[in-house]
Every structure is written in C-alpha cells, then in structure tokens.
C-alpha positions in Angstrom: 19.0 -35.2 -4.3 15.6 -33.7 -3.7 16.5 -33.0 -0.1 19.7 -31.3 -1.2 17.8 -29.0 -3.5 15.2 -28.3 -0.9 17.9 -27.4 1.7 19.7 -25.2 -0.9 16.5 -23.5 -1.7 15.8 -22.7 1.9 19.3 -21.5 2.5 19.1 -19.3 -0.6 15.8 -17.9 0.6 17.1 -17.0 4.0 20.2 -15.4 2.6 18.2 -13.3 0.1 15.7 -12.3 2.8 18.5 -11.4 5.1 20.2 -9.2 2.6 17.2 -7.4 1.2 15.1 -7.0 4.3 15.5 -3.4 5.6 14.3 -1.7 8.8 11.5 0.8 8.3 14.0 3.6 9.0 16.4 2.4 6.4 13.6 2.0 3.8 12.4 5.5 4.6 15.9 7.0 4.3 16.5 5.3 0.9 13.2 6.6 -0.5 13.8 10.1 0.9 17.2 10.1 -0.9 15.5 9.1 -4.2 12.8 11.8 -3.7 15.3 14.6 -3.7 15.6 14.2 -7.5 12.1 13.7 -8.8 11.8 12.6 -12.5 10.6 14.7 -15.3 6.9 15.3 -15.3 3.9 17.3 -14.1 2.7 16.7 -10.6 -0.7 18.0 -9.4 -1.4 18.0 -5.7 -4.2 19.2 -3.4 -3.4 20.7 -0.1 -5.8 21.1 2.8 -5.1 23.0 6.0 -7.4 22.6 9.0 -6.9 25.0 11.9 -7.7 23.4 15.3 -9.6 25.4 17.8 -6.6 25.5 20.1 -4.7 27.5 17.6 -7.1 30.4 18.0 -7.5 30.6 14.2 -10.0 27.9 13.7 -13.1 30.1 14.0 -11.4 32.8 11.9 -10.1 30.8 9.0 -11.6 27.4 9.3 -10.3 25.1 6.5 -8.0 26.4 3.8 -7.2 24.7 0.5 -4.6 25.2 -2.2 -3.9 23.7 -5.6 -0.2 22.9 -6.2 1.4 22.0 -9.5 5.0 21.0 -9.9 6.9 20.9 -13.3 10.1 19.0 -13.2 12.3 19.0 -16.3 16.0 17.9 -16.6 16.8 18.7 -13.0 15.0 22.1 -12.9 11.7 22.7 -11.2 8.8 25.1 -11.1 6.2 24.9 -8.3 2.9 26.8 -8.6 0.7 27.4 -5.5 -2.8 28.9 -5.8 -4.0 29.9 -2.3 -7.1 32.2 -1.9 -6.5 33.8 -5.2 -2.8 34.6 -4.6 -0.6 32.7 -7.0 3.0 32.0 -6.1 5.7 30.3 -8.2 9.1 29.1 -7.3 11.8 28.4 -9.9 14.7 26.2 -9.0 16.8 26.5 -12.1 20.5 25.8 -12.1 22.0 28.0 -9.4 19.0 30.3 -9.4 16.1 30.1 -6.9 13.5 32.7 -7.7 10.1 33.3 -6.1 7.3 35.1 -8.1 3.9 36.2 -6.9 0.8 37.4 -8.6 -2.5 38.7 -7.1 -3.3 38.9 -3.4 -5.4 40.5 -0.8 -4.3 44.1 -1.6 -5.0 44.1 -5.3 -1.4 43.8 -6.5 -2.0 42.0 -9.8 1.5 42.4 -11.4 3.9 39.6 -11.4 6.7 40.3 -8.9 9.8 38.2 -8.7 12.7 38.2 -6.2 15.8 36.1 -5.8 15.5 33.7 -2.9 18.9 32.6 -1.4 17.1 30.2 0.9 15.1 27.3 -0.5 12.5 27.7 2.2 10.3 30.5 0.8 6.9 29.7 2.3 5.8 27.8 -0.8 5.6 24.0 -1.3 8.5 22.1 -2.7 9.1 18.3 -2.6 12.5 18.9 -1.2 11.0 21.0 1.6 9.2 17.8 2.7 11.7 15.0 2.2 14.9 17.1 2.5 14.1 18.4 5.9 14.0 14.9 7.4 17.7 14.5 7.0 18.4 16.6 10.1 16.4 14.4 12.5 15.6 11.1 10.9 18.2 9.3 13.0 16.6 10.6 16.2 13.1 9.2 15.8 11.3 5.9 15.6 9.7 5.1 12.2 6.9 2.6 11.7 6.0 1.2 8.3 2.3 1.1 7.9 1.6 -0.9 4.7 1.1 0.3 1.2 -1.4 2.5 -0.6 -2.1 3.9 -4.0 -2.9 7.5 -5.0 -3.4 8.7 -8.5 -2.2 5.4 -9.8 1.1 5.6 -7.9 1.9 2.9 -5.4 3.6 4.1 -2.2 5.0 2.9 1.1 3.4 4.4 4.1 5.4 5.6 7.1 4.4 7.0 10.5 6.4 8.8 13.1 6.3 11.7 15.5 8.7 14.1 17.1 8.7 16.7 19.9 9.3 20.3 18.9 11.8 21.5 21.4 12.4 25.1 22.5 14.4 26.9 19.8 14.1 23.9 17.4 14.8 24.9 13.8 14.5 21.4 12.3 10.9 21.9 11.4 12.1 24.2 8.6 10.0 22.9 5.7 6.7 24.4 4.5 4.8 21.5 6.1 6.9 21.6 9.2 6.7 25.3 9.7 3.0 25.0 10.2 3.9 23.5 13.5 6.7 25.6 14.9 5.1 25.5 18.4 7.6 24.9 21.2 6.7 21.9 23.2 4.3 20.7 20.5 4.3 17.3 18.8 4.5 16.8 15.1 2.8 13.6 13.9 3.7 12.5 10.3 1.8 10.1 8.0 3.7 10.1 4.8 3.4 7.8 1.7 6.5 7.8 -0.5 6.4 6.6 -4.2 7.8 3.1 -4.5 9.8 3.9 -7.6 10.9 7.5 -7.2 10.5 8.3 -3.5 8.6 11.6 -3.9 5.7 12.2 -1.5 2.4 10.8 -2.9 0.5 11.6 0.3 1.5 13.5 3.4 -0.3 14.5 6.5 1.3 16.5 9.3 -0.7 17.1 12.5 0.6 19.4 15.2 -0.5 18.7 18.7 0.2 20.3 22.0 -0.5 19.5 25.6 -3.0 21.9 27.2 -1.9 23.0 30.7 -5.6 23.9 31.5 -7.3 20.7 30.4 -4.4 18.3 30.8 -5.3 16.8 27.4 -3.5 16.8 24.0 -5.2 19.2 21.6 -4.8 19.7 17.8 -3.3 23.0 16.6 -3.2 22.5 12.9 -3.4 19.7 10.3 -1.9 19.9 6.8 -2.5 17.2 4.2 -1.1 16.9 0.7 -2.4 14.4 -1.8 -1.2 13.6 -5.3 -4.1 13.9 -7.8 -2.2 13.5 -11.1 1.2 12.6 -12.3 2.1 12.9 -16.0 5.7 11.9 -16.8 5.5 13.7 -20.2 3.7 16.8 -18.9 6.7 19.1 -18.5 8.9 20.8 -21.0 11.5 23.6 -21.0 8.9 26.2 -21.9 7.0 25.4 -18.6 10.1 26.7 -16.7 10.5 30.0 -18.5 10.7 32.9 -16.1 7.9 35.5 -16.5 10.2 38.5 -16.0 13.8 39.4 -17.1 14.9 40.6 -13.7 13.9 41.2 -10.1 13.6 44.4 -8.1 14.8 44.3 -4.4 15.9 46.7 -1.7 13.5 49.3 -3.1 13.4 52.6 -1.2 11.2 55.6 -2.2 12.4 59.0 -1.1 13.9 62.0 -2.8 16.2 59.3 -4.4 14.7 56.2 -5.8 17.0 53.3 -4.8 16.8 49.7 -5.8 18.7 46.6 -6.8 18.1 45.0 -10.1 19.1 41.4 -10.5 19.1 39.8 -14.0 17.1 36.5 -14.3 17.7 36.5 -18.1 20.4 38.1 -20.3 19.6 41.9 -20.5 21.2 44.3 -22.9 20.9 48.0 -23.3 18.8 50.7 -21.7 16.0 50.2 -19.2 12.8 52.3 -19.1 12.2 53.3 -15.4 8.8 54.7 -14.4 7.4 55.7 -11.0 4.1 57.0 -9.9 1.5 57.2 -7.1 -0.2 53.9 -6.6 -3.6 53.0 -5.1 -4.1 49.5 -3.9 -6.7 47.7 -5.9 -6.3 49.9 -8.9 -5.2 48.6 -12.3 -3.8 52.0 -13.4 -0.9 54.1 -12.2 -0.2 57.7 -12.9 3.5 57.6 -13.7 4.9 61.1 -13.0 8.5 60.1 -13.3 10.1 58.5 -16.3 13.7 58.1 -17.2 16.1 55.9 -19.1 18.7 53.9 -17.2 21.7 52.4 -19.0 22.2 48.9 -17.6 24.7 47.8 -20.1 25.0 44.1 -20.7 23.7 42.0 -17.8 24.2 38.2 -17.7 22.1 35.9 -15.5 22.8 36.7 -11.9 24.4 40.1 -12.5 22.9 43.0 -10.6 22.9 46.8 -10.6 22.4 49.1 -7.6 20.4 52.0 -9.0 20.0 55.5 -7.5 17.8 58.0 -9.3 16.8 61.5 -8.3 13.0 61.7 -8.4 12.6 65.0 -6.6 10.3 65.7 -3.7 7.6 63.1 -3.1 4.3 63.3 -1.2 3.4 60.7 1.4 1.8 57.6 -0.1 2.3 54.4 -1.9 4.3 54.3 -5.2 4.7 51.8 -8.0 8.0 51.4 -9.8 8.1 49.8 -13.2 11.2 48.8 -15.1 11.0 47.6 -18.7 13.6 46.3 -21.1 13.9 47.4 -24.7 11.8 44.3 -25.7 9.0 45.4 -23.4 9.6 42.8 -20.7 8.5 44.7 -17.6 8.6 44.0 -13.9 7.3 46.2 -11.0 7.4 46.6 -7.3 5.8 49.0 -4.7 7.0 51.1 -1.8 5.7 53.6 0.6 7.1 57.1 1.3 6.4 59.2 4.4 7.0 62.9 3.8 8.1 64.5 7.0 6.5 67.9 7.7 
C-alpha cells in the first residue's frame, strides 16, 4: 500500500513537472504577452544611458540620465520622461496617441502636443520594450538567468542577443533604437515581473566589431530600473490632456496655414494670435489677432485653417490658439522673406 502511494506520488510529480515546465523562450513569451497590458498603478523608473567611446559621443555627452513615470489606469496610459530639463509625455488613451513636450534647449516653455499615429515616438513605453520582441523572439536563443527583486517586485531574468542586420527595422523600440547600427550586436538583460510581465529591469548594450582593432567594442548601453510601483497611484485625473487640441502642418507665410486636431470636445470660436518670437523669451509681441469659428469639434475632428496675415518679415513666429474657456496651445514656425 505504501509502495503504491509512493509510486503514484512519483508519477504525479513527473506528470505535473512535465506539464508545467516551460522552456526559457516559452516562459519569456508568456510574460511578454502579459506585459502588454500592465495593471493600474504608478510606475517610477530610472534610466541611464552610457555612450561608449566607439560611438564618438562618449567624450561629448558622457552619461545621461532620465526619470520616467508611467500612469496606467483602466487600459489607458500616460508616460512622463524628464531628460536634461526637457519634459515629454505620451498619452495612450483609447484610439488616441498623443505626444506633448515642454521645455528644451531652445527655451520653448509652452506645452506643445501633436497626434502621433505611430506608437514609437522617441519616448519610453513598456510596450516599446516588450512589444517589439514579437517580431524576432522566435529567431533567437533565450537563456533564463535566475530571479531578482527590484522595488519589491520579484522578476525572472532573461538574457539574449541578436545581430542587427543591414536594413533591419526590428529594433524599433525606444531601447532598441539606441542601437540601430548595421552589423552591430544587441545584448539584452531583462527581468520581467513574475505576476504581470512588465519590465522591472532592462539593460540593452549595443556592440560592434571594430575593423581596425579586430575587437568587439561598446557603442552605447541603456539601463532601466524600476524604483517604485504603487498599484493605487494612478487615477483618471492623471491622464487628463493638458491642451484641448494640437497644432500641426504649421506654415508661416503671407497666409497662416495649420491643422487643428481636437483632443477634447471643442465648441465655438477660437482666438488665434501670431507674433514675432525670440527663442528663450517668455513674452511674444502678438501683432496678428483674429477669431476663427471652429464650430463643434469632437475628439479626433480636425480643421484645416488658412488665415491671411499680411506681409511678414523674416524670423521666427509663435502661433497661439485659445478656446473660449482659455485653454491655449501654441507652436512656432520660421518665415524667410524673399527680397
């Protein structure tokens, strides 16, 4: 009787192990799939970029760092990136994908937002990391390298590398785009959350073979580490857009031409101003001011606007558009006056 129970126990253990044991690649793929829909919460990451000497930029830029905060709420996301004083935010809300920027090297302090049809906008998004693997995961060998814990989140660590071939477009995520060097090698060290599959730690190192030295040299290394996860740290208010609409296709000439796309519901007239703009200045001398009747605009609606602004001198101009409730957005353009 005891022998029967022992044999049955051994058989059961073998069967269970055989059914649940996955290859590193299958485990990775399952976690990647989970990570495409991260749960509600606030995620705080630290990103560090180290430029290798072989990139030619190491001496110029050295190491760069950025703070990244992601708000996820009911399937929508906002990602904030603060890099060298320039703040960028991406909003992935319903069918909208909008990128907003504030600050920067040229003193443009206004919030400017544009509709982004492509989810790869140069800012960080968890889907940019895990989603991009779908295209080549079956082509590579993946090793599972134990477990780790970051910010209290347990994760499974995976390592793999791939060759960046000529014309390769698969390195299309923010992390991967740091290494779009033909003939280079991308080395990945990524730890995915055990429960939800989102990246807890990621390091991507781009290497290339030097024809002069015959050795493999580092071009750039990008690491991303979770510093905080608060499952109750996000709400609907965190995902509110800062502007009512975006300005695109802006042209400054004798006619002011632009496309206005509604990010919120807009009703009534719009106040349109235009004036000479000096980079780094907080003030603009608006010399043109008119009322544009936009009518009723629902989210996603757009208007192609053409306004006669008269003869312009050469220079940079700022265009500001405000709703009746004083929600304003702006953009800049340059006009060259032919002699």
